[in-house]
C-alpha positions, 0 to 999 in steps of 0.5 A, a space after each residue: 719409133 712409136 706406132 698407132 694403136 689404131 688400124 688405118 684405112 687407105 683407098 686408091 684410085 685406078 689410073 690410066 697413063 699415057 692417055 694416047 699421046 702423053 706417053 709416060 707423062 700424063 695420068 688420069 685417075 678414075 673412080 675405081 678404088 682398092 682399099 687396104 686396112 692395116 694394123 700394127 701387131 705383136 709379130 709376123 705378118 697377117 695378110 688377108 685378100 679378097 676380090 681382085 688378085 686374091 691369089 696373092 695373098 700367098 705372096 706373103 712379104 712379096 705382095 707388093 702392098 707389103 713390099 711398099 709398107 716395108 720400104 716406107 717404114 725403113 724410110 721412116 726409120 725402122 720396122 713394126 714388130 708385126 703387121 696386119 692387113 686386109 686388102 679388098 681389090 676392085 681394080 683388075 690386075 695386068 690390064 693397064 688400069 694402074 693396079 700396082 701403082 694403087 698397091 704401092 701408093 696404099 702400102 706407103 700411105 698405110 705405113 706412114 698412117 701407122 707411125 706417130 708423126 709420119 707425115 713429118 718423117 716421110 713427107 709428101 715429096 718423099 712419098 711421090 718419090 718412093 712411090 715412083 721408085 718402087 713402080 718404076 715411073 711416075 705417071 700412074 703413082 702421081 695420078 693416083 696420089 693427086 687425083 684428076 689429071 697430072 703431068 709427071 716429068 723428072 727434073 733435069 738439074 742442069 735445066 735450072 730449077 722449076 717452081 718449087 710449088 710444082 716440084 717434088 724432089 727430082 720429080 715434077 708434078 702438076 695437077 690440073 682439073 679436068 672438065 666437069 663434064 668429062 667421064 670415062 668408059 674403060 673397056 677391060 680386057 678379058 685377058 692380062 698383058 705384062 707391061 714389060 712384054 708391052 714395053 719390049 714391043 717399042 722401037 729404040 728410036 722413032 721418025 722425028 716427024 712422029 715424036 714432032 706430031 706427039 708433042 702437039 697432040 699431048 699439048 693438045 690433050 691437056 687442053 682438051 681435058 681441062 678446057 675444049 672438049 671439041 679437040 679431044 679426038 684429034 689430041 688423043 692420036 698417038 704416034 709413039 707407042 700404040 701402033 707398036 704395040 698392036 702385035 702384042 695386043 690385036 684384040 685391043 688394036 681392033 677395038 681401038 681402030 673400031 671406036 676411033 673410026 666411029 669418032 670415039 676419042 679412045 686410046 689404050 690405058 697404059 700399057 694395055 690391053 684395056 682401052 680408055 674412051 673419053 666422053 662428053 655431051 654431044 660426042 658418042 657416049 658410053 652406049 656407043 662404045 658398049 655396042 662396038 665392043 659387042 661387035 667384036 665378039 670379045 667379051 670386054 667388060 665396058 665400065 663408065 667411070 667418073 674421074 677421081 678428083 681427090 686421089 688416094 688418102 688415109 683416115 684412121 678407124 679407132 676401134 676397129 679390129 684386125 683381120 680375122 684370117 680364119 674366114 676362108 678368105 685367101 691369106 697369108 699368116 707368117 710368124 716371127 717379127 719383121 724381116 728388116 731390123 729397126 733403122 734399115 731400109 728395104 728401099 733397094 727391094 725394088 718391087 717391080 716384079 712383085 705381085 700386088 693388091 690394094 689402096 685409099 681414103 679421105 683427103 687429109 692434107 697431101 700437097 696435091 689436095 
């Protein structure tokens, strides 16, 4: 393998999955971004993290960006002699805003950008498949890669072969343009909730009537986000997961109820505990969301955000220097060569429990751009 002599920078957006009824299928990219700079070095691992989750630098090889890079390098045929990383994180961790998806996507794209011919060795379809495997589900990583609104699904081989322009490997991803007038307001929870805890709260089965109602709402939601915002309030009603997660995140359930009683199309963002409100002209806006959040007496961090319409991307940075880990920021420095020999694949190292951090850049020809 031939390694790039220059660093790369990756910039990846936050994402909100589910969007109410679109459980494990719909995702929306948001205008809040992490950044990763990566270099190939002579040996070892140098990792610097600033911003959200700066303490995760101590995870070293277990850091989720590093784990994703190792998996991508392995899929391309080998590991570099050493890696230097600088992670600048803005996306809150453990709040249902796709920080782990951004970390995974950033690591994979950074690794691909550091290998000559990386796009041929790891095509876009493989980037998506690897990211979904590391993340555990495709909804967040699809939106992170593509930007805008995405629908992600697992292809059923017994059901025939859908349009090859849409399907990537055994995953299907459809990117849709959302309304220009659509924006989001995120109410970031003051404390985190682990995704695994939120998933444990879900029942083994749901009533058939609830499943049917959710199918109607998720179809309506796509229409509301892309063509008719008047239906957004009805379209964001969920019957599958939010009510069951309420005991795990009572403050989120309370805020969600208050917003919806005020006519705001609001949902739990991903697995929570943050709340996402969708706003368009003529409907309750950020000021209403902020006022209602203040009434709860809880220190919600209310952030108006645009929709990210580009998705994660990478650009080379000729002439940039590797990060200086002596500046007092949390960092990790490991001597010696990478932990995987050339030609081995660390894809079996599932990163769902690893710590995370960083992401993305400018559009460089991904299939979804």
